[in-house]
Steps between C-alpha positions, in 0.01 A plus 500: 500500500533187303564138553601244245320254280271202536750283316852578613796473267788405722766617255658827605469795261810544288470855362688688777852430613383420853178429686537781750694809583705519817337759722732779606503597865202725557539832677246722670538872438312825545508663159365806319229519238655639181194530277165352417306479175167369380525202262131420448164506672562463876856391416819680597876461486701599806873569496706457819864598555680189624836434327583199718186305406516616137851357466394154625154442359422285194182491287212327674618563854292716731522716810274586794394864534320681781473852645764600751244648740181347636373147545213499251580301301728318741660267246683587181372398159698314230574674169689353206782690333388696195856613436798675650582858407841642425687825571851557376522140382428363848182340630336743740172333584200290405164556336190291557142509377189469711121513471289679759308213659554503879610690809864566412455549127221749572751709698789471257377739226538779757871431554712789375870539411703507821250299704659217697391137471636169621620243247637151551655295223586358262287196583409181316673321217408693184481374143769269363749663266335458156703305247217378276457565129160670520407629846135596539375703797129466579343756732150571625379789714793638701706192403698699244705674768773234541558484126665833418821392674465147358474638146791740539721224637399255226569761232843582644399853602564457874700275730369421848619345823812490716708340361356594160322211330572468129343246264720291274259588221202730465160414353465562128147628559328653803125565497248623754129415495318733738130497583267705720129566548500802268739745338500735800648224716792428264773654714848616405480431127751775425754326725475186288570689177860381495703382200469128435194433715189386312186616679154348447196625691165352597200648680192323629270763346689540172583867563861439394684214334352152489139475621531222754740349750876533490518119504342510153818669380712239675300216344535655154877543547546142620343380175714724279814403311720725716342400828662582835717235659480660846219695666512721809155583640354726769144613568165388641474138609253381232718650226813339643326165527387520137848603381659209686261252339558642152876475541476149643297379203744664259806360680635848566683595820303740718593694813237667719549793734245457777328793667406310814411733792793533739531618859867486597695460175771274643327167556427509872121525493427237230200705381606489134560129449416326173491127421790376291585157360831356625756286318356180650151574365353604834408859578571743779451867573755759394510864611436742215709770668811280537494209253305723256335714389612345168431128454508261203136453406533123466593470868206693644186319611174676416 
């Protein structure tokens, strides 16, 4: 979805404890639909029962999903973790958000509890474990979906991964700036009403929150006294590009979760490559599904 900056800062971001998350061994399973709910206009949240994947996955990772029967669509589609769900204190499955935009997502609203689907994951690297002072999450469109699990982990409400990953310290402040075209497209707001998370909204038409782009909120925050020292961002490419430039100018570490179209999900087809600056100053392609989808913004080449 995004690629880096015209002027590349070769210093690695320092806000997280590491630059990537070791990807757990992915598994492919036929699983059951547990429930489905509407989050906003043309936007839904699907819950799948898959304890094995739920126990391994970390915020920012994704999985490939497709129907068990039929060949249209032939390939699965990637969906980022919204969050895991619990029963009896144990992780029982995963939730993910989606917008009805294509062949598979047009079929998915008809899936009912008990229907069988194929899931493969967890895939990708996910977001680094946040250990900043003020972590800001910036989301546009459907880009808010990776951030529920990120926020809960940063606030100490959930622990993810096998083995569990635990930060040496948690952020003092966690905020989410979320923008969409209009109020009806702001999806899952009730899910983000969690203790300790500061939520700021923006809509292009001014129907709710700030009248303008979500990057306006980021720019305002970067100029404030209690500005963020680390930014995680996901959303449309122009928004991600703008957020990366704002953070670069402010000297603030920024990580982008790309939404590059994928075909296989495990790096064989090279359809999701993005240009990335290397340590020696040259650039090369990296696969969003394997080396990403989360990259330091200052290493991506726009």
